[in-house]
PDB file of N, CA, C and O in Angstrom, chain B, residues numbered from 101:
ATOM      1  N   MET B 101      13.915   5.216  -8.397  1.00  0.00           N
ATOM      2  CA  MET B 101      13.105   5.585  -7.242  1.00  0.00           C
ATOM      3  C   MET B 101      11.663   5.143  -7.498  1.00  0.00           C
ATOM      4  O   MET B 101      11.071   5.484  -8.522  1.00  0.00           O
ATOM      5  N   ALA B 102      11.123   4.401  -6.578  1.00  0.00           N
ATOM      6  CA  ALA B 102       9.755   3.906  -6.705  1.00  0.00           C
ATOM      7  C   ALA B 102       8.750   5.006  -6.393  1.00  0.00           C
ATOM      8  O   ALA B 102       9.038   5.947  -5.653  1.00  0.00           O
ATOM      9  N   LYS B 103       7.568   4.862  -6.974  1.00  0.00           N
ATOM     10  CA  LYS B 103       6.466   5.781  -6.680  1.00  0.00           C
ATOM     11  C   LYS B 103       5.656   5.158  -5.544  1.00  0.00           C
ATOM     12  O   LYS B 103       5.406   3.953  -5.545  1.00  0.00           O
ATOM     13  N   TRP B 104       5.249   5.970  -4.586  1.00  0.00           N
ATOM     14  CA  TRP B 104       4.543   5.482  -3.399  1.00  0.00           C
ATOM     15  C   TRP B 104       3.425   6.442  -3.063  1.00  0.00           C
ATOM     16  O   TRP B 104       3.621   7.656  -3.096  1.00  0.00           O
ATOM     17  N   SER B 105       2.260   5.922  -2.740  1.00  0.00           N
ATOM     18  CA  SER B 105       1.192   6.736  -2.183  1.00  0.00           C
ATOM     19  C   SER B 105       0.354   5.856  -1.269  1.00  0.00           C
ATOM     20  O   SER B 105       0.274   4.644  -1.470  1.00  0.00           O
ATOM     21  N   GLY B 106      -0.263   6.456  -0.278  1.00  0.00           N
ATOM     22  CA  GLY B 106      -1.073   5.692   0.665  1.00  0.00           C
ATOM     23  C   GLY B 106      -2.527   5.679   0.244  1.00  0.00           C
ATOM     24  O   GLY B 106      -3.130   6.731   0.037  1.00  0.00           O
ATOM     25  N   VAL B 107      -3.086   4.497   0.117  1.00  0.00           N
ATOM     26  CA  VAL B 107      -4.510   4.347  -0.158  1.00  0.00           C
ATOM     27  C   VAL B 107      -5.255   4.436   1.166  1.00  0.00           C
ATOM     28  O   VAL B 107      -6.249   5.150   1.293  1.00  0.00           O
ATOM     29  N   ASP B 108      -4.756   3.697   2.147  1.00  0.00           N
ATOM     30  CA  ASP B 108      -5.191   3.820   3.537  1.00  0.00           C
ATOM     31  C   ASP B 108      -4.045   3.334   4.409  1.00  0.00           C
ATOM     32  O   ASP B 108      -2.941   3.136   3.904  1.00  0.00           O
ATOM     33  N   GLY B 109      -4.269   3.136   5.692  1.00  0.00           N
ATOM     34  CA  GLY B 109      -3.179   2.841   6.608  1.00  0.00           C
ATOM     35  C   GLY B 109      -2.519   1.490   6.453  1.00  0.00           C
ATOM     36  O   GLY B 109      -1.431   1.274   6.987  1.00  0.00           O
ATOM     37  N   ASP B 110      -3.151   0.570   5.736  1.00  0.00           N
ATOM     38  CA  ASP B 110      -2.540  -0.745   5.535  1.00  0.00           C
ATOM     39  C   ASP B 110      -2.465  -1.137   4.062  1.00  0.00           C
ATOM     40  O   ASP B 110      -2.218  -2.300   3.741  1.00  0.00           O
ATOM     41  N   THR B 111      -2.675  -0.178   3.170  1.00  0.00           N
ATOM     42  CA  THR B 111      -2.628  -0.449   1.733  1.00  0.00           C
ATOM     43  C   THR B 111      -1.905   0.671   0.993  1.00  0.00           C
ATOM     44  O   THR B 111      -2.518   1.680   0.642  1.00  0.00           O
ATOM     45  N   PRO B 112      -0.603   0.500   0.754  1.00  0.00           N
ATOM     46  CA  PRO B 112       0.087   1.477  -0.088  1.00  0.00           C
ATOM     47  C   PRO B 112      -0.164   1.169  -1.565  1.00  0.00           C
ATOM     48  O   PRO B 112      -0.487   0.041  -1.938  1.00  0.00           O
ATOM     49  N   GLN B 113      -0.008   2.186  -2.378  1.00  0.00           N
ATOM     50  CA  GLN B 113      -0.054   2.015  -3.826  1.00  0.00           C
ATOM     51  C   GLN B 113       1.371   2.214  -4.312  1.00  0.00           C
ATOM     52  O   GLN B 113       1.954   3.278  -4.104  1.00  0.00           O
ATOM     53  N   LEU B 114       1.943   1.196  -4.962  1.00  0.00           N
ATOM     54  CA  LEU B 114       3.359   1.193  -5.314  1.00  0.00           C
ATOM     55  C   LEU B 114       3.562   1.042  -6.812  1.00  0.00           C
ATOM     56  O   LEU B 114       2.747   0.442  -7.513  1.00  0.00           O
ATOM     57  N   ALA B 115       4.673   1.603  -7.285  1.00  0.00           N
ATOM     58  CA  ALA B 115       5.114   1.414  -8.668  1.00  0.00           C
ATOM     59  C   ALA B 115       6.626   1.387  -8.668  1.00  0.00           C
ATOM     60  O   ALA B 115       7.259   2.022  -7.824  1.00  0.00           O
ATOM     61  N   GLU B 116       7.218   0.655  -9.607  1.00  0.00           N
ATOM     62  CA  GLU B 116       8.672   0.529  -9.672  1.00  0.00           C
ATOM     63  C   GLU B 116       9.358   1.832 -10.032  1.00  0.00           C
ATOM     64  O   GLU B 116      10.523   2.030  -9.685  1.00  0.00           O
ATOM     65  N   SER B 117       8.667   2.718 -10.716  1.00  0.00           N
ATOM     66  CA  SER B 117       9.212   4.021 -11.083  1.00  0.00           C
ATOM     67  C   SER B 117       8.052   4.994 -11.233  1.00  0.00           C
ATOM     68  O   SER B 117       6.901   4.567 -11.318  1.00  0.00           O
ATOM     69  N   PRO B 118       8.332   6.298 -11.268  1.00  0.00           N
ATOM     70  CA  PRO B 118       7.238   7.254 -11.441  1.00  0.00           C
ATOM     71  C   PRO B 118       6.443   7.056 -12.729  1.00  0.00           C
ATOM     72  O   PRO B 118       5.277   7.446 -12.797  1.00  0.00           O
ATOM     73  N   GLN B 119       7.056   6.452 -13.759  1.00  0.00           N
ATOM     74  CA  GLN B 119       6.367   6.237 -15.028  1.00  0.00           C
ATOM     75  C   GLN B 119       5.621   4.904 -15.084  1.00  0.00           C
ATOM     76  O   GLN B 119       4.778   4.709 -15.961  1.00  0.00           O
ATOM     77  N   ALA B 120       5.916   3.988 -14.166  1.00  0.00           N
ATOM     78  CA  ALA B 120       5.325   2.644 -14.195  1.00  0.00           C
ATOM     79  C   ALA B 120       3.889   2.655 -13.676  1.00  0.00           C
ATOM     80  O   ALA B 120       3.494   3.535 -12.912  1.00  0.00           O
ATOM     81  N   ARG B 121       3.122   1.660 -14.108  1.00  0.00           N
ATOM     82  CA  ARG B 121       1.759   1.481 -13.605  1.00  0.00           C
ATOM     83  C   ARG B 121       1.825   1.044 -12.145  1.00  0.00           C
ATOM     84  O   ARG B 121       2.633   0.183 -11.797  1.00  0.00           O
ATOM     85  N   SER B 122       1.003   1.613 -11.304  1.00  0.00           N
ATOM     86  CA  SER B 122       1.044   1.283  -9.880  1.00  0.00           C
ATOM     87  C   SER B 122       0.042   0.182  -9.548  1.00  0.00           C
ATOM     88  O   SER B 122      -0.894  -0.085 -10.302  1.00  0.00           O
ATOM     89  N   VAL B 123       0.268  -0.448  -8.394  1.00  0.00           N
ATOM     90  CA  VAL B 123      -0.610  -1.499  -7.904  1.00  0.00           C
ATOM     91  C   VAL B 123      -0.815  -1.294  -6.403  1.00  0.00           C
ATOM     92  O   VAL B 123       0.114  -0.926  -5.683  1.00  0.00           O
ATOM     93  N   LYS B 124      -2.036  -1.534  -5.945  1.00  0.00           N
ATOM     94  CA  LYS B 124      -2.321  -1.470  -4.509  1.00  0.00           C
ATOM     95  C   LYS B 124      -1.858  -2.768  -3.874  1.00  0.00           C
ATOM     96  O   LYS B 124      -2.101  -3.846  -4.416  1.00  0.00           O
ATOM     97  N   VAL B 125      -1.192  -2.675  -2.727  1.00  0.00           N
ATOM     98  CA  VAL B 125      -0.653  -3.856  -2.053  1.00  0.00           C
ATOM     99  C   VAL B 125      -1.133  -3.862  -0.605  1.00  0.00           C
ATOM    100  O   VAL B 125      -0.932  -2.888   0.121  1.00  0.00           O
ATOM    101  N   ARG B 126      -1.755  -4.938  -0.190  1.00  0.00           N
ATOM    102  CA  ARG B 126      -2.208  -5.084   1.202  1.00  0.00           C
ATOM    103  C   ARG B 126      -1.036  -5.561   2.033  1.00  0.00           C
ATOM    104  O   ARG B 126      -0.446  -6.598   1.730  1.00  0.00           O
ATOM    105  N   LEU B 127      -0.682  -4.813   3.091  1.00  0.00           N
ATOM    106  CA  LEU B 127       0.424  -5.190   3.964  1.00  0.00           C
ATOM    107  C   LEU B 127      -0.012  -6.319   4.899  1.00  0.00           C
ATOM    108  O   LEU B 127      -1.042  -6.216   5.566  1.00  0.00           O
ATOM    109  N   ALA B 128       0.767  -7.384   4.945  1.00  0.00           N
ATOM    110  CA  ALA B 128       0.444  -8.545   5.778  1.00  0.00           C
ATOM    111  C   ALA B 128       0.540  -8.202   7.257  1.00  0.00           C
ATOM    112  O   ALA B 128       1.426  -7.456   7.674  1.00  0.00           O
ATOM    113  N   ASP B 129      -0.364  -8.743   8.034  1.00  0.00           N
ATOM    114  CA  ASP B 129      -0.347  -8.640   9.500  1.00  0.00           C
ATOM    115  C   ASP B 129      -0.473  -7.216  10.022  1.00  0.00           C
ATOM    116  O   ASP B 129      -0.091  -6.936  11.158  1.00  0.00           O
ATOM    117  N   ILE B 130      -1.002  -6.319   9.208  1.00  0.00           N
ATOM    118  CA  ILE B 130      -1.254  -4.940   9.653  1.00  0.00           C
ATOM    119  C   ILE B 130      -2.724  -4.649   9.408  1.00  0.00           C
ATOM    120  O   ILE B 130      -3.235  -4.893   8.316  1.00  0.00           O
ATOM    121  N   ASP B 131      -3.403  -4.129  10.419  1.00  0.00           N
ATOM    122  CA  ASP B 131      -4.815  -3.794  10.288  1.00  0.00           C
ATOM    123  C   ASP B 131      -5.035  -2.411  10.873  1.00  0.00           C
ATOM    124  O   ASP B 131      -4.831  -2.201  12.069  1.00  0.00           O
ATOM    125  N   THR B 132      -5.446  -1.480  10.049  1.00  0.00           N
ATOM    126  CA  THR B 132      -5.737  -0.133  10.517  1.00  0.00           C
ATOM    127  C   THR B 132      -7.160   0.236  10.121  1.00  0.00           C
ATOM    128  O   THR B 132      -7.807  -0.472   9.350  1.00  0.00           O
ATOM    129  N   SER B 133      -7.623   1.327  10.647  1.00  0.00           N
ATOM    130  CA  SER B 133      -8.952   1.827  10.303  1.00  0.00           C
ATOM    131  C   SER B 133      -8.994   2.207   8.830  1.00  0.00           C
ATOM    132  O   SER B 133      -7.987   2.620   8.255  1.00  0.00           O
ATOM    133  N   GLU B 134     -10.166   2.062   8.229  1.00  0.00           N
ATOM    134  CA  GLU B 134     -10.360   2.534   6.864  1.00  0.00           C
ATOM    135  C   GLU B 134     -10.426   4.061   6.892  1.00  0.00           C
ATOM    136  O   GLU B 134     -10.645   4.658   7.946  1.00  0.00           O
ATOM    137  N   ARG B 135     -10.240   4.678   5.748  1.00  0.00           N
ATOM    138  CA  ARG B 135     -10.177   6.146   5.680  1.00  0.00           C
ATOM    139  C   ARG B 135     -11.390   6.819   6.306  1.00  0.00           C
ATOM    140  O   ARG B 135     -11.257   7.870   6.933  1.00  0.00           O
ATOM    141  N   ASP B 136     -12.579   6.223   6.145  1.00  0.00           N
ATOM    142  CA  ASP B 136     -13.798   6.855   6.637  1.00  0.00           C
ATOM    143  C   ASP B 136     -14.149   6.459   8.076  1.00  0.00           C
ATOM    144  O   ASP B 136     -15.206   6.843   8.579  1.00  0.00           O
ATOM    145  N   GLN B 137     -13.279   5.698   8.741  1.00  0.00           N
ATOM    146  CA  GLN B 137     -13.497   5.306  10.132  1.00  0.00           C
ATOM    147  C   GLN B 137     -12.652   6.184  11.061  1.00  0.00           C
ATOM    148  O   GLN B 137     -11.786   6.934  10.612  1.00  0.00           O
ATOM    149  N   ALA B 138     -12.925   6.072  12.358  1.00  0.00           N
ATOM    150  CA  ALA B 138     -12.147   6.828  13.345  1.00  0.00           C
ATOM    151  C   ALA B 138     -10.663   6.522  13.172  1.00  0.00           C
ATOM    152  O   ALA B 138     -10.275   5.358  13.078  1.00  0.00           O
ATOM    153  N   TYR B 139      -9.845   7.549  13.129  1.00  0.00           N
ATOM    154  CA  TYR B 139      -8.388   7.476  12.977  1.00  0.00           C
ATOM    155  C   TYR B 139      -7.933   6.999  11.598  1.00  0.00           C
ATOM    156  O   TYR B 139      -6.737   6.815  11.375  1.00  0.00           O
ATOM    157  N   GLY B 140      -8.864   6.799  10.679  1.00  0.00           N
ATOM    158  CA  GLY B 140      -8.513   6.336   9.346  1.00  0.00           C
ATOM    159  C   GLY B 140      -7.627   7.312   8.587  1.00  0.00           C
ATOM    160  O   GLY B 140      -6.649   6.901   7.962  1.00  0.00           O
ATOM    161  N   ARG B 141      -7.955   8.594   8.634  1.00  0.00           N
ATOM    162  CA  ARG B 141      -7.130   9.594   7.943  1.00  0.00           C
ATOM    163  C   ARG B 141      -5.743   9.684   8.573  1.00  0.00           C
ATOM    164  O   ARG B 141      -4.749   9.855   7.867  1.00  0.00           O
ATOM    165  N   ASP B 142      -5.673   9.568   9.896  1.00  0.00           N
ATOM    166  CA  ASP B 142      -4.370   9.589  10.572  1.00  0.00           C
ATOM    167  C   ASP B 142      -3.507   8.416  10.106  1.00  0.00           C
ATOM    168  O   ASP B 142      -2.322   8.590   9.821  1.00  0.00           O
ATOM    169  N   ALA B 143      -4.100   7.224  10.029  1.00  0.00           N
ATOM    170  CA  ALA B 143      -3.357   6.036   9.600  1.00  0.00           C
ATOM    171  C   ALA B 143      -2.895   6.184   8.155  1.00  0.00           C
ATOM    172  O   ALA B 143      -1.771   5.810   7.820  1.00  0.00           O
ATOM    173  N   THR B 144      -3.756   6.727   7.301  1.00  0.00           N
ATOM    174  CA  THR B 144      -3.413   6.922   5.892  1.00  0.00           C
ATOM    175  C   THR B 144      -2.236   7.878   5.746  1.00  0.00           C
ATOM    176  O   THR B 144      -1.357   7.647   4.915  1.00  0.00           O
ATOM    177  N   GLN B 145      -2.206   8.935   6.530  1.00  0.00           N
ATOM    178  CA  GLN B 145      -1.120   9.920   6.462  1.00  0.00           C
ATOM    179  C   GLN B 145       0.157   9.399   7.099  1.00  0.00           C
ATOM    180  O   GLN B 145       1.250   9.773   6.675  1.00  0.00           O
ATOM    181  N   LEU B 146       0.043   8.548   8.103  1.00  0.00           N
ATOM    182  CA  LEU B 146       1.215   8.051   8.821  1.00  0.00           C
ATOM    183  C   LEU B 146       2.007   7.013   8.027  1.00  0.00           C
ATOM    184  O   LEU B 146       3.236   6.988   8.103  1.00  0.00           O
ATOM    185  N   LEU B 147       1.330   6.167   7.276  1.00  0.00           N
ATOM    186  CA  LEU B 147       2.019   5.103   6.545  1.00  0.00           C
ATOM    187  C   LEU B 147       3.130   5.630   5.631  1.00  0.00           C
ATOM    188  O   LEU B 147       4.250   5.131   5.734  1.00  0.00           O
ATOM    189  N   PRO B 148       2.897   6.598   4.752  1.00  0.00           N
ATOM    190  CA  PRO B 148       3.993   7.102   3.918  1.00  0.00           C
ATOM    191  C   PRO B 148       5.101   7.787   4.735  1.00  0.00           C
ATOM    192  O   PRO B 148       6.273   7.712   4.368  1.00  0.00           O
ATOM    193  N   ARG B 149       4.737   8.444   5.825  1.00  0.00           N
ATOM    194  CA  ARG B 149       5.752   9.094   6.667  1.00  0.00           C
ATOM    195  C   ARG B 149       6.667   8.065   7.318  1.00  0.00           C
ATOM    196  O   ARG B 149       7.872   8.293   7.426  1.00  0.00           O
ATOM    197  N   LEU B 150       6.116   6.941   7.750  1.00  0.00           N
ATOM    198  CA  LEU B 150       6.933   5.886   8.347  1.00  0.00           C
ATOM    199  C   LEU B 150       7.859   5.231   7.328  1.00  0.00           C
ATOM    200  O   LEU B 150       8.958   4.794   7.669  1.00  0.00           O
ATOM    201  N   ALA B 151       7.413   5.165   6.081  1.00  0.00           N
ATOM    202  CA  ALA B 151       8.175   4.472   5.047  1.00  0.00           C
ATOM    203  C   ALA B 151       9.126   5.374   4.275  1.00  0.00           C
ATOM    204  O   ALA B 151      10.010   4.868   3.585  1.00  0.00           O
ATOM    205  N   PHE B 152       8.977   6.694   4.366  1.00  0.00           N
ATOM    206  CA  PHE B 152       9.778   7.618   3.557  1.00  0.00           C
ATOM    207  C   PHE B 152      11.274   7.409   3.786  1.00  0.00           C
ATOM    208  O   PHE B 152      11.738   7.368   4.925  1.00  0.00           O
ATOM    209  N   GLY B 153      12.012   7.279   2.704  1.00  0.00           N
ATOM    210  CA  GLY B 153      13.458   7.130   2.782  1.00  0.00           C
ATOM    211  C   GLY B 153      13.934   5.731   3.132  1.00  0.00           C
ATOM    212  O   GLY B 153      15.130   5.520   3.331  1.00  0.00           O
ATOM    213  N   ARG B 154      13.037   4.789   3.211  1.00  0.00           N
ATOM    214  CA  ARG B 154      13.399   3.414   3.561  1.00  0.00           C
ATOM    215  C   ARG B 154      13.248   2.506   2.348  1.00  0.00           C
ATOM    216  O   ARG B 154      12.425   2.748   1.465  1.00  0.00           O
ATOM    217  N   SER B 155      14.052   1.469   2.326  1.00  0.00           N
ATOM    218  CA  SER B 155      13.949   0.491   1.247  1.00  0.00           C
ATOM    219  C   SER B 155      12.730  -0.383   1.465  1.00  0.00           C
ATOM    220  O   SER B 155      12.312  -0.621   2.598  1.00  0.00           O
ATOM    221  N   LEU B 156      12.176  -0.847   0.388  1.00  0.00           N
ATOM    222  CA  LEU B 156      11.010  -1.705   0.459  1.00  0.00           C
ATOM    223  C   LEU B 156      11.221  -2.904  -0.453  1.00  0.00           C
ATOM    224  O   LEU B 156      11.610  -2.761  -1.612  1.00  0.00           O
ATOM    225  N   CYS B 157      10.962  -4.067   0.081  1.00  0.00           N
ATOM    226  CA  CYS B 157      10.997  -5.291  -0.715  1.00  0.00           C
ATOM    227  C   CYS B 157       9.603  -5.895  -0.633  1.00  0.00           C
ATOM    228  O   CYS B 157       9.157  -6.286   0.446  1.00  0.00           O
ATOM    229  N   ALA B 158       8.922  -5.971  -1.750  1.00  0.00           N
ATOM    230  CA  ALA B 158       7.566  -6.509  -1.770  1.00  0.00           C
ATOM    231  C   ALA B 158       7.583  -7.929  -2.322  1.00  0.00           C
ATOM    232  O   ALA B 158       8.129  -8.186  -3.394  1.00  0.00           O
ATOM    233  N   THR B 159       6.984  -8.836  -1.581  1.00  0.00           N
ATOM    234  CA  THR B 159       6.872 -10.224  -1.992  1.00  0.00           C
ATOM    235  C   THR B 159       5.404 -10.605  -1.934  1.00  0.00           C
ATOM    236  O   THR B 159       4.703 -10.259  -0.983  1.00  0.00           O
ATOM    237  N   THR B 160       4.947 -11.305  -2.936  1.00  0.00           N
ATOM    238  CA  THR B 160       3.556 -11.732  -2.941  1.00  0.00           C
ATOM    239  C   THR B 160       3.481 -13.250  -2.869  1.00  0.00           C
ATOM    240  O   THR B 160       4.372 -13.951  -3.348  1.00  0.00           O
ATOM    241  N   THR B 161       2.423 -13.741  -2.275  1.00  0.00           N
ATOM    242  CA  THR B 161       2.213 -15.182  -2.188  1.00  0.00           C
ATOM    243  C   THR B 161       1.150 -15.629  -3.187  1.00  0.00           C
ATOM    244  O   THR B 161       0.730 -16.786  -3.182  1.00  0.00           O
ATOM    245  N   VAL B 162       0.723 -14.713  -4.034  1.00  0.00           N
ATOM    246  CA  VAL B 162      -0.264 -15.035  -5.061  1.00  0.00           C
ATOM    247  C   VAL B 162       0.337 -14.791  -6.436  1.00  0.00           C
ATOM    248  O   VAL B 162       1.386 -14.159  -6.563  1.00  0.00           O
ATOM    249  N   ASP B 163      -0.328 -15.292  -7.454  1.00  0.00           N
ATOM    250  CA  ASP B 163       0.124 -15.048  -8.819  1.00  0.00           C
ATOM    251  C   ASP B 163       0.164 -13.554  -9.086  1.00  0.00           C
ATOM    252  O   ASP B 163      -0.651 -12.798  -8.558  1.00  0.00           O
ATOM    253  N   ARG B 164       1.115 -13.134  -9.909  1.00  0.00           N
ATOM    254  CA  ARG B 164       1.307 -11.710 -10.219  1.00  0.00           C
ATOM    255  C   ARG B 164       0.006 -11.035 -10.646  1.00  0.00           C
ATOM    256  O   ARG B 164      -0.235  -9.877 -10.303  1.00  0.00           O
ATOM    257  N   GLY B 165      -0.822 -11.745 -11.384  1.00  0.00           N
ATOM    258  CA  GLY B 165      -2.053 -11.150 -11.879  1.00  0.00           C
ATOM    259  C   GLY B 165      -3.239 -11.273 -10.938  1.00  0.00           C
ATOM    260  O   GLY B 165      -4.322 -10.782 -11.256  1.00  0.00           O
ATOM    261  N   ALA B 166      -3.065 -11.918  -9.779  1.00  0.00           N
ATOM    262  CA  ALA B 166      -4.186 -12.149  -8.875  1.00  0.00           C
ATOM    263  C   ALA B 166      -4.508 -10.884  -8.082  1.00  0.00           C
ATOM    264  O   ALA B 166      -3.688 -10.405  -7.299  1.00  0.00           O
ATOM    265  N   ILE B 167      -5.685 -10.363  -8.289  1.00  0.00           N
ATOM    266  CA  ILE B 167      -6.121  -9.134  -7.624  1.00  0.00           C
ATOM    267  C   ILE B 167      -7.408  -9.460  -6.867  1.00  0.00           C
ATOM    268  O   ILE B 167      -8.291 -10.135  -7.396  1.00  0.00           O
ATOM    269  N   SER B 168      -7.510  -8.976  -5.628  1.00  0.00           N
ATOM    270  CA  SER B 168      -8.694  -9.249  -4.805  1.00  0.00           C
ATOM    271  C   SER B 168      -9.887  -8.421  -5.272  1.00  0.00           C
ATOM    272  O   SER B 168      -9.763  -7.583  -6.165  1.00  0.00           O
ATOM    273  N   HIS B 169     -11.031  -8.663  -4.665  1.00  0.00           N
ATOM    274  CA  HIS B 169     -12.214  -7.885  -5.017  1.00  0.00           C
ATOM    275  C   HIS B 169     -12.098  -6.420  -4.563  1.00  0.00           C
ATOM    276  O   HIS B 169     -12.909  -5.583  -4.958  1.00  0.00           O
ATOM    277  N   TRP B 170     -11.096  -6.115  -3.741  1.00  0.00           N
ATOM    278  CA  TRP B 170     -10.811  -4.730  -3.368  1.00  0.00           C
ATOM    279  C   TRP B 170      -9.868  -4.078  -4.384  1.00  0.00           C
ATOM    280  O   TRP B 170      -9.456  -2.931  -4.208  1.00  0.00           O
ATOM    281  N   ARG B 171      -9.528  -4.815  -5.448  1.00  0.00           N
ATOM    282  CA  ARG B 171      -8.632  -4.371  -6.523  1.00  0.00           C
ATOM    283  C   ARG B 171      -7.228  -4.074  -5.989  1.00  0.00           C
ATOM    284  O   ARG B 171      -6.649  -3.025  -6.270  1.00  0.00           O
ATOM    285  N   ARG B 172      -6.695  -5.024  -5.213  1.00  0.00           N
ATOM    286  CA  ARG B 172      -5.329  -4.916  -4.707  1.00  0.00           C
ATOM    287  C   ARG B 172      -4.720  -6.306  -4.601  1.00  0.00           C
ATOM    288  O   ARG B 172      -5.430  -7.307  -4.501  1.00  0.00           O
ATOM    289  N   MET B 173      -3.381  -6.349  -4.624  1.00  0.00           N
ATOM    290  CA  MET B 173      -2.692  -7.614  -4.414  1.00  0.00           C
ATOM    291  C   MET B 173      -2.706  -7.909  -2.931  1.00  0.00           C
ATOM    292  O   MET B 173      -2.443  -7.016  -2.125  1.00  0.00           O
ATOM    293  N   GLU B 174      -3.003  -9.133  -2.550  1.00  0.00           N
ATOM    294  CA  GLU B 174      -3.081  -9.488  -1.131  1.00  0.00           C
ATOM    295  C   GLU B 174      -2.033 -10.519  -0.799  1.00  0.00           C
ATOM    296  O   GLU B 174      -1.933 -10.950   0.350  1.00  0.00           O
TER     297      GLU B 174
END
């Protein structure tokens, strides 16, 4: 079972298992408010609820070690 938490409405923090190191992942083609903007907290809370109990396949188009200046895989 993977570990999942919402950083904001378009950036989950994922890990392969509860013991594994997690990484922030930017979801492609999704743009929501940041946490401190209008509806930002709603978007942050909704993302894990929409994904709960569903399978997730994460694919990256960058090198495994490539992290953006926001400290997330894009």
